[in-house]
N, C-alpha and C positions, 0 to 999 in steps of 0.2 A: 428662396422666399425672403423678402426684405424684413428688417427688424420693425417691430411695431410697439407703440406705447400700450402697456397693459395696465391693469389695476391690481392692487393688493390691499385687501380689507377696505375697499372703497376708495383708496387714495391712488392717484396716478403714479406710475413709476416712469423713470426716464427710459428713453429708447435704448435698447441694447446696442453696444458698440459693434461696428462691422467686424466680422471675423472671417478668417480664411476658410475657404471651402476645400475640404480634403478630396482627394481623388475617390471616385465611387468604388465601393467594394466589388470584388469579383462577382460576376453573375453567371447563371447557368448551372445546371446540375446534371451529372452523369452517373447513373447506376451501371457499373460495369460488371454484370453477371454476379450480383450481390446475393449471398445467402447468409441467413442468421439462424442459429439454433440454440435452444436452451436445454441442456442436459440430454442431448440426442434428439430432441423434438424440433424438427425444422419448422420455423414460423415464417420464413421468407426464403423462397427457393429460386435460384438462378434468375434474379430480377434484373432485367436489362432494359433501361429506359433513359431517354435524354429529355431534359427540360431546357428549352432554349432560353437565352437571355431575354428578359422581358415577358416571358410566357407565363400564363396561369395554367398550371396542370392540376387537375383534380384527381385524387386517388379515391375511387368509388368502389365500394364493396360491402358485403355484410360483415358483421362482427366476426373476428377471427380470420379475416381474409389476408392479413399481413400489411394492410395499408399504414397503420400507425407504426409498425416496426420499421417500415421503409422510411418514414419521416424521422423516426428516432435515430436511424442510421446516419441520416444527413446531419442531424443535430449533434451527433457524437455521443449519444447516451447509450447506444449499443454498438458493439464491435462485430463486424461481419466475420464469419468463419471462412468465407471465401469471397473473392471479388474485391472491387474498389469503389469508393465514393469520391467523385471529383466535383469541386466547386470552382467555377471560373477557370476550368482547365487544370487546376492543381489537385493533386492527390491529397485528400484530407483524411483518409481512412485512419491514420494513427494519431491525428491531432485531437486534443481535448476540445470540448465545446467552446470555451471562451476564446479559442484561437481561430475559429472558423469564420468569424465575421457575419454571422447570421442573426436574424431576429425571429422570435418564436412566440406564438400566442396559443394558449391552451384553453379548453372549454371552461375550466374553473376560475379563470381570470388571474389567480395567483398574485393578487395585489397585497401589499403590506398594509394591514389595517391601521397601524400606528403612524403611518406616513401620509402626508397630504398628497394630493394628485400630482403636483409638480415634483415632489420628491420621489414618488413612485416612478415617474417618467425619467427622472434624472438618475435613477439607481444604476442602470447599466453603464451610463456615461461616466459616472463618478468612479466606478470600478475600473474603467478603461482610461481614466483621465491622462495617465502617462503617455498614452498613445493617441488620444483624440484631441487634446488641447487644454486650454485654460478654463477657469471658472466662467469667464465671460462667454466662451464658446459653448460650454455646457448649458448656460442659461438661455442662450440664443437658440440652441437646438431643441431644448425642452419647449420653448415658446413656439417654434416652428412645428413641432410634432403635434402640440395641442391645437394649433390653428388648423392643421390639416385634418384632424379628426373632429373638429367642432367642439372641443372641450376647453378652449382658452378661458372661458368665463368661470370654469370650475376648478381652476388651478389650486386654490387654497382650501378646497373641501377635502374631507376624509372619505375613503371608500364607502363607509357606512351611510354617508349622506347622498349616495348616488343610486340610481336605478340600475338594474342588471345591464341594460343596454349601454348606459353611461360607463359603467365599470369596464365593459368590453372595449369601449372606445379608448379608455385609458390604457388598457393592456396593449391595444394596437399602437397607440402613441408611444408607449415605452419601447416596443419592438422597432418602431420606425426611427426613434431618436438616434440610434447608433448608425443610421443610414446604411442598412445592410444591403448587400447585393442579392441576398436570398432571404425571403420571408416564408416561414413555416407556420401554417394555420392548422391546428389539430382540433377538428370539430368545434370551431369557435362560436358557433351560433346555437349549439344543441341545448343550452340552458335557457334560451330565450323563448318567449311565447311567439305565436305565429306573426303577430303584427310587428313586434320588434325585429323578428328574424327578417321579414321582408324589407324593413327599413335599413337594417345593417347590410343586407345584400347589395342594396343600392349604394350604400356608402363605400363598401369594398370595391364595387365596380368603379366608382368615382376615383378612389385612391389609386386603383390600377392605372387609370388614364393619366393621373398626375405623376405616377412613378413608372414611366414606360421602360426603364432599364432594370427594374427589380424582378427577379424570377420568383414566382409564388408557387409553393407546393401546398395544396389545399386538401386535407383529408376529411372526407365526409361519407356518411351512408345515406344522405338525403339526395335524391335524384334532382329535385328542383334546384338546390344549391349548385350542384355540379353543372346542370344544363344552363343555368343563368350566368354563372361567373366564369367558367373555364374556357380557355382557348382550345384545349384538348382534354379528354378524359381517359384515364387509364383504369380499366375495369379489372378488379382483382377478386380472386376467390381461392380459398384453400392454399394460401401462401404463394400463389402464382399470379403473374400477369396474364389475363385472358384475352384482352382486346385493348386497343388504343386508337383513338381517332377524334375528330371534331365532334362536338355535341350533335350537330345536324347529321353527320354521317352515321353515328352510332344509333341515333333514334330512327332515322328514315331508312337506312340500309344496314341493319345489324348483320354481322358476319357469323355470329354464333347464337345458339339458343339461349345461353346464359346471358349474353349481352341484351338480347331481345327482351328477356323476362325481367332483367334488373334495371335497365335504363328505360323507364316508363313501363306502363302496362301493355301487354300484348296478348292477342289470341294466337296460340301455337297449336296447329292442327296437323295430325299425321296424314301425309298424302303420298301418292306414288307419282314421281315425275313422269311427265308425258313429253311428246315431241313439240317443238316450236313454241315454247313458252306456255305449256299447259301442265295441269296436274289433276289427278283424280282423287276426290275426297268422297268416301262413302257412296261411290257410284255416280257422283256428279263431276262432270268435266269443267274445270275452272281455268280461266286465263290468268296467268301470273307473270311476275318478273323472274326470269330464270336466274340460277346461281351456278357458279363454277362448281363442278364436282357432283352435280345432280343430273346424272345421265338418265335418259328415258328408261323407265322400268325400275329405277332405284328408289328406295325409300327416302323420303324427304320430310321436311317440316315447313308448313305454310305459316308465315308471320304476317299479321295485319293488325294495326293499332285500332283500339275500340272507337276512337273518334272518327275513323275512316269507314266505319260500318254503318250503313243506313237501314232504315225500316222501309219495307215495301218492295215492290218489284223493281228489278234493275239488273245490271250485269252481275254475273257470278251469284245468282240467287241461291240461297240456302233456306230450306224449310225446317222449322223447328217449333218448339213449345216454350213459352215463357215460364221461367222458374222463379224469377224475382225481379222486382223493379225498385231501384233506389233513386230518390230525389236528391240531387246534389247542387241545388241552387240553379246555376245556369244550364245544367243538363240533367237528364235522367239517364241512369245506367240500367240498361235492360240486359238481363241474363237469360239466355235461351239454351235449351238442350237441342243439339243438332246431331242426330245419329249417335247419341251417347256421349257427345263432347260438348263442353260448355263454351258458348260464344258470347262475348261481351260487345255491346254497342252503346256508345255515348251519344245521345240524341238531344239536340237543342229544340226548345219550343215544342215539346210533346204535348199536344192539346188533350188527347184522350189516352190515359195510362192503361196499357193492356193488363189484364188480370193474370195471375199465375195459372198456367194450364191453357191459356189461349194460344191458338196457332198464330205463327208470325213468320214473315219472310224477311230475311236479312240479305243485304247485298253490299258489294264493294267493287271498286275499279281495279283492273288488272295492274295498273301502275302503282297501286297502293299495297299490293300483295307481294311479299318477298319470299322467294323459295330458298330454303336453307338445306344443305345436306343433313340428313337425319343424324342426331347426336353431335352436331358441330358445336364444340365448346361445352358439351355436357360434362358434369362432374359426377354423375351418378355412380359410375363404376370406379372412381378413383379413391 
């Protein structure tokens, strides 16, 4: 990015002098069967995952699933008891955090309240000046990072003079200023309200397009964030990696019950697999998308997303009674009891809202129903 004329306390400053551009930091992350334990309590077990150079990988899972521990292992804040962490193909397992060439953003922002924005952004660069260059280069890279995050006009302000979203932008600018090959984001949007979160998601997506060589590891428990931003999602639970794939694959064709229930809402119904892409549910024969491992006669789980369930007669018709209706703005969510099992349907433009207790017919297409082997990915017995 070229140098630009900025302002300081309303007065123009001279353009920054041209500076040399260092070679990009190593990119790509490799978890090589990493385990982490505290006092005998395993919090990350045999974690094996590769984040390609330039890829955004979301670690998605409930609290206590091990996702933040995995991120901290990359940062160097925790030491694995087994396995290795590699960045850019180099084994970083034994190196301290400041020698790993990474940028990190946490949910609390961690800005220094007594420093102006520009000094917060420069902090990491000044600590590394012996390896990153002169004062002129530091100033140029601070300006570049603030321009990228849309915060150049706020360089002389203090954190207390910024909104939460602006503070988060400054934290991201500080992480980008060192030009890392790897950027770690630990629930960076969780402290923001819904409107700011949506805007910051768009900004992060834009930054990813502008930094195509930077590998991003994004820790979140928010499905929308993971589905919106990530190239791939690693689904975690109880210290283990449960599934990994593109957002579209995990949402449309989940391989496990846990993935189906955690990546978006899902109807999960116990069925018996039948021949030729069929399944029996409470005495009703349904046409479904078959799954490997679900042989005819075997117990299985039927997965269908609520927005793919319609009201009225149609293929795969199920008869039930309404238990609840929720208005959600663009849709109504209808809950119905079908043979003792709850089924959800998200229906647009529902003109007449059915009352609880009313009989209702639900339907879905065969291509929208995924058959999973019963218990696939379940953690109930672990």
